[in-house]
N, C-alpha and C positions, 0 to 999 in steps of 0.2 A: 410514495411507496418505493419507487425505483431508487431515489436518493437514499432512503433508509437502507435498502438492500446493499447499495454500494458502500455506504459507511460501515455497515455491519460486516460485509465481506472483507473489506480492507482491514478493519481493526482486528477481526478474528485472525486473519493470516499474519498480520503484523505482530500479533502476540506470539504466534509460532516462532517468528524470527527472533523477537526479543527474548523469549524464553529459552530457545535452543541454540541460537547461533554461537554465542560465546562458549558454551559448554562443548558443543560439537567441534568447533575449530580448535579448541584447546586440547580436548581429550582424544579426538579421532585424528585430527590433522596435525596435532602437536605444534600449533602456532603459539607464540608467546603472548602473554597478556597485553604487552605494549602494542604488538601488531594488531591484535583484536580491537584494542581501543582505537588504533589508527583507522581501522575499517569503519568503526562507528563514526569517527570524525569525518571521514570521506563522505559517508552517507548524509550526515548532518549539514556539511558545507554545501554539497550539491543540492540538497533539499532547499536550503535557503537561497542559493543563487538561481535556482530555476523558477522561483515564484514570480518575479516581475516579468520575465519573458513569457511565462505561462499565462499570466493575466492579460498581457497584450495579445497573445495568440487567441485566448478565449474571447476577447473583445472583437477581434477581427473575424474569426470564423465561427464563433459560437462555442458552446461548452461541450457539445456531443463529441466532436472529433478529438479534442484533447482528453476527454474521459476515456474514450475507446483506446487511444494511444497509451494513456497512463496505465490502464488495467492490462493491456497487452504487455507493456514493459515490465509491470510487476510480475506477471506470469513468467516472462523470460528470466527475470531476476531469480525467482525461486527455482526455476529449472537449472540455471547456471550454478546456484548455490548447492543444489542437490548433486550435481555431477562434478564440480570443480574440486581439484586438489591443489591447484596452483595459486600462489599468492597474487599474481598479476590478474588472473581471471576472476578471482574473488574481489580484488580491488575494482575491476571493471563492473562487476555485479553491484558493488556498493555505489558506484557512480550512477548506474542505471536506476538503482533503487531510490537514491536521493532525488534524481530528476523526476522519476515517476511519482514519488510521494508528493513532491511540491506541486507538480502539475495536477495531480488528483485533488489535492486540498483546495487549490485556487479555483479549479473548475467546479468542484462541488459547491463551494460557498457562493460562487458566481451564479450557478444554476439556482441555488436556493433563493438568492435575491431576486432572480427573474420569476420564479415560480410562486413563491409565497406572497400572499397579499400583504401590503405594508402594515396593516393593523395586526397581523399575526407574526411579524418578523421576529420578535424576541422569543415568542413561544416556539417557533420553528427552529431557531438557533439553539435554544435550550434542548429541544427534543433531539436534534441531530447530534449534539454533544453527548447526550445521554446514550443514544444508540451506539456511538463510538465506544463509550466506556463499557457498555454491556458486552459488545463484541470483543473488546480487549480482555475482559474478565473471563468470558467463556473460552476464548481462544487460548489463554494461558493455561486454564484447567485442562482443556482438551489436549494441548501440546504435552503437558506433563503426563497425562494418562496414556496418550499414544506412545510416549517415549518408553513406557514400560514394556510394550509389545513390539514396537517398530523402531528401526534405527532412524537417525535424524535425516539422512538423505531421502528416505521414503516419506517422512513427514513433510519435508520440503516439496517433494513431488505432489503430494496431496494438496499442499498450499497452492501449487501451480494451477491445479484444476479448479480449486475453490475460487481463487482470485480471478482467474480467466472467465469464470461464469459471470463476473460483473460486467463484461462487455455486452452481454445480451440485453439487460434491462435498459441500457442507455438508449436503445431504439424506442423504448416505451415513453421516454421523457418527452413531455410536451411543453416546449417553450417557443417563444417567437424568434429568438436569436440563435438557438442551438441547432443549426442546420446540420 
């Protein structure tokens, strides 16, 4: 249940980001399309580069601490995005987002492999993938609906609170290695 909540929370708020970031930075901050694409590239590269070290960290200390760190970093990222007007601060937010995204993904899948019985592994994997897709779909719809009545910085502040709530269920996770 806790892993489902984590996946849902992340995918829901990630959809806020995917739905609104480019429009917000282009229309409100007047950034060029190429700079916005560069931001997405920064996020993608740091996501990729963080996965191996995150896996090693999860192997050494368990999955709980990296998950707590990842969800805290995600909350910090959304807060920075909501307040920043500077290219360099937003670039830093993309680095943090990418690292947190990679750490979260590796830790969640590691925890799933620890928690799920081996005979239910493929069903558990399919289930968590579906939870992610459901969260992303609802998140995009909610972000669009909220953008009618709220500005993007306020929506990113809401995402900060929503994603930070993912820190709390991590304590409910019961695995042998996730101290």
